[in-house]
N, C-alpha and C positions, 0 to 999 in steps of 0.2 A: 157365427162368419154369419156377417149383412152382406147383402147383394146391393147396398147404394151406391158402389161403384159401377153399377151397369148405367147410369143416366151418365158416364164418361163418352160415350157413342151415341150418334144419331140413332132413333129407332126406327132400325132398318127390320125388315124382315127377317124372322130370324126362326130356324128350327130347331128348338132344343137336341142335341144329340147324347150330349158327356152330363155326368154327374158331376157337378161341381161343387168346390174346389178340389183338383188333383191333391193326394198327399205330398206333405212337405216331409223330411227325413232327417235325420242329420245322420252324417256317413261317419260314424266312431270308429268302426275298427278298420275302413277305410284309411281313414287318419292318421292309424296306428301303424299298419301296414306300410304308410309311407316316411313314416317316422323309423320304423324299423329296418327301410332301405337308405338310410343313412340323412334322410332329409329332417333336419332339427326342427328349422320355423316351418310348422303344418297349420295352416290355419281350420277352422271351424268351415267344415264343408259340409252342404247340404244339398239333399238331391229331391228338388221337385219332378215328380216322378205323372209328367202326363203321359210315359208310358202305360199306363194303369184306367187310363181313361176309358170310360165303359162303350165300349161300341168297336169289334173288329180286330181284336188284338193290343187296340190302345194307339196313341201317338197323338204327337201337338197338332196335327192337320184336323183333327177335330174338328177344333176353334175356328177354323177357317172355314170348314165347310157347314157349321151351322148356317154363317151367313150367306154362303154361295148356296146352300139347298133352300132357304127361307127365300132367296130371291127367286130361285128359278120356280118355285110353286108358288111364289107372286106372281108371276108372268103367266103360269099357266102352265109349265114345260109339264111334258110327258117322259124325255129322256134326258138325258145329262152324259154330254161327251166331253174326255178329258185325257192326256197326256201325258207321258213322262219316260224313264228309263226302265228296264227290265224287273228291278226289285224297288220299284217307286213304292213308299209309303203312303202317300198320297194316292195313287191309284188305288190300291187297295182299301184306303178306308172310304175312298170316293164311292166304288162300289158296295160298300157296307151301308153305307149313309142313303143311297139310293134305295138298298132293300128294307131300308127301315120307314123311307119315305114314299115307296110306294112305285118308285119311277125306274127304270132301264137304264143303265150303265153302259156305254160306247168306251172303252179304254182304248189308246190307241200309244203302242210302246216302240222307241228303238230300234232299228236291228231286226234280226230273223227271229222266226217261231223257235224257240228250243224243241229237241226232241220230247222232253220231259220235262214237265213244269215244275218248279220246284219255289220254295219259301214264297213270297208274295204273291206270283205268277199262281201257285197252287190254289192260294185261298181266292183270288181273282175269276178262276174258273169256278169255286165251289160258292162263291156271291153270286153266279149267275148273268157275272158280267160279258156283252160280248167283246172279244177280242182281238185287236185288229196291229199288225208288226209292217211296219214300214221298210222296213229293209235295210236302212240305213241309218247311221248315228246322227244325222242333219239336221241338226232341231230343226229347219227351215220346211224341211221333207216330211218332219211330223205334225207340222202344223198345217199342210198344204192336207195331210188326209185328213184330218181332225175336221177340213173343211169337206171334204167329199163324204166322209160319215153322217155331218150332218145333213147333207143335201140326201143323202138315201133315205136316211129317217123322216125328212119332209115329202119326201115322193110316198112314203107310205102313210101319209096322212097324220102326221103324230110331229111335235113339238119341241124341236130340240134345244136346247140352252149348251152352251160350252162353259165351262172352268178353266182356266188357263193353269198352266203347269204349275203345281206345285199349292193350288188356288191363293197364290202369291199376288194379288190385286191389292188395293186398298179396299174394298169389301172385306177382303176375306181378314185381311191384316187387322180390322177391327176386334177379333178375336184374341189377341194378342196383347193390344191394347187392355181389354180389360185383366187380360192372364197376367200382366204388370202391375196391376191394381188390386190382384188376388195377391199375389205373393208377396206385395209390400204388406197387406193388412196380415196374412199368416206369420210373417218377420215379426210384427210388431205385437202378434197375441203371445210368442215366447220371446218377448222382450232384446231382440236382437237387431242391430243395423247390420243392414247387407255390406260389403265391401266391394262386391262386383259379381257378373253375372257371365256363365260360362255358358255357349250351347253350340251346336253345329249350325251351319249357316250353308243350305241347299240353293234354296230360290230366295231367301231375301226376306219372306214374310213374317218367320218368326222375328228375327231381328228388328226390323223395322218396326210392327207394330208392338215390341217392348219400346225401343226407342222415345216413339211416339208419344206413347203410354206412360213413361218416366219424365219425358218435357211437359205433359199437360197438366201433370201432379206436380211438378216442380221441383224432383230428385234428380239429383246430378250422380247418377249411379253407372258406372264403368258396366256397356255391354260387349262383353270379350266374344265375338264369333268366331270359329275355325270355319275354315271354306273345307268342303266336302264335295263340289260339285264341279265349279271352276275354278278359274286363277281368282286369287286374292282381289287383283284389281278392278276384274270382271263382275265381281260381287259387291267387292266395295262400291262402287258406283250405282248397281242397281238397289242395294239397300237405300244410299241417300236418298234415289230417287224415289222410291217405293215410300221412303220414312216421312219426305218432306207431301206427300200427297196426302198422307195418314195423317199427316198433324197440319193440316191446312182443314182436311173435314172435319178433324173434331177441335179444332180452333186452340190449336199450340201453337207455341211460337216456333221460326224456324228452327231445325238442328243444325247445329254447326259442323262442318266435316271431320273437323278431328274427334268429333262423339262415334265415328261410325268406324268402329276399331275391328277389322277383318284380317284374321292371321294365314297365312298361306302354308305356314311351316308343317301340316300335317296331312297336305293331300296328297302327298306319294306320286304314284303315277297316273291320279286321277280317278277319278267317280267309279266306286266297286274296286280298284284296285287296292288290295289289301295292303296293311304295312306293318313292320314288326312292333314297331310303337303301339299302333293302334289294339294286335293282339295281346301284349305286355298289359295294356291298360284294360281290356277287356278280363283279361285272369285277374290282375290285382281286384277290380271291383267284385265279380262273382267269388270269388274265395272268402274273401275281407267281409262282404254283406249280403251275397246270395241272391243279386241283382245283376241281371245280364246287358249289356249291352253290344249292339252290333259292328259289325266291319265295315261297314258304308258308312253312315252315318253317326251314332253317337259313339263308338269306338273312337274316331279320331278326335272327336271334340275333348272326349276324355282323356286322350294321351297328350292332348295340348295343355289341358287343365294340370295333371302331373309334371309337363313341363316348366307351366309357371311358378308351381308350387317348389318346382325342386331349382329352378332358377333362383328363387331368393324373391318372387313377385309380390307374396303375401308373408305377411305375418302371422306370431301364434295369436294375436288381439284382433285379428281380420274374420270374416265371415264370408265363404264363399258358397254361392247357390250355382249347383249345376243343372241344366234345363232339360231332362234326361225326357228327349220326344217321341221315344219309340224305336222302333225298328226290328224288335227282335226275330219276325220270321226269317230274316236275311241270313241269320245264324244257318237255316239249314237249306241254304240254297245251293 
């Protein structure tokens, strides 16, 4: 595996956190389980295991954080301030990245502090992050709290650096530009031609970065995102905007709106709300491959993949890659 594709993005400051590439695995027994369930035309299915990236129980947000933490260190920051929902993978990995980089982590969460910390929140505390709860689900209220926390850090004579929710800005998405190239190289090594990429979309950075990376490489490969945090319309607009910003920064052509595929069919009652479809998909993957998905993020996207396969979207000659973005701690929330 070479790293020639690293030149796809500008030479921004970067703090290495991950051992790359993440594994690419054929899910043969998962394919068999889908056939056994009555689906005749099942594609070859590959799992891109970003859940195995080497920090804080893994997850795709490590790719964003290499650039976000690199920027913070370059600017002389001492503290990182970011925000998310209670079971935010981004917040957990930000806390882990701060521990690795020698920075203090300040995490602002929606809602009230629970009586018992579980899942990602328990790990945030274990990692030594300072945790704040806005008392509201309102995103603007959470952003105000970030400003208050940053001001408090400054009054202590320290230098805060804010990272947006999910690490999903153009700089952070550079990690997924590189991930797109990494994936294509892995597929070439096994003589496979991917038909589509399927992933969970929460804040849009992963999907936007992948789209921009593929655009830069001249590869017209569908990236099918399943909404897990907001409505499909909201996320589609965010992915389109962010993908455009990333494409401009790396010198790629503009991305046509029809290339931004966001599916809201698996969102259910909203972020963090369990669905029967996700639970069934989680069990199917666990019992066929020994791989865990979570009910907040990857389980819903996995359910979407199952629906696409069962609906005849792909044929037996196709090769579909599922981006496993991590999130396992949410199973214990």
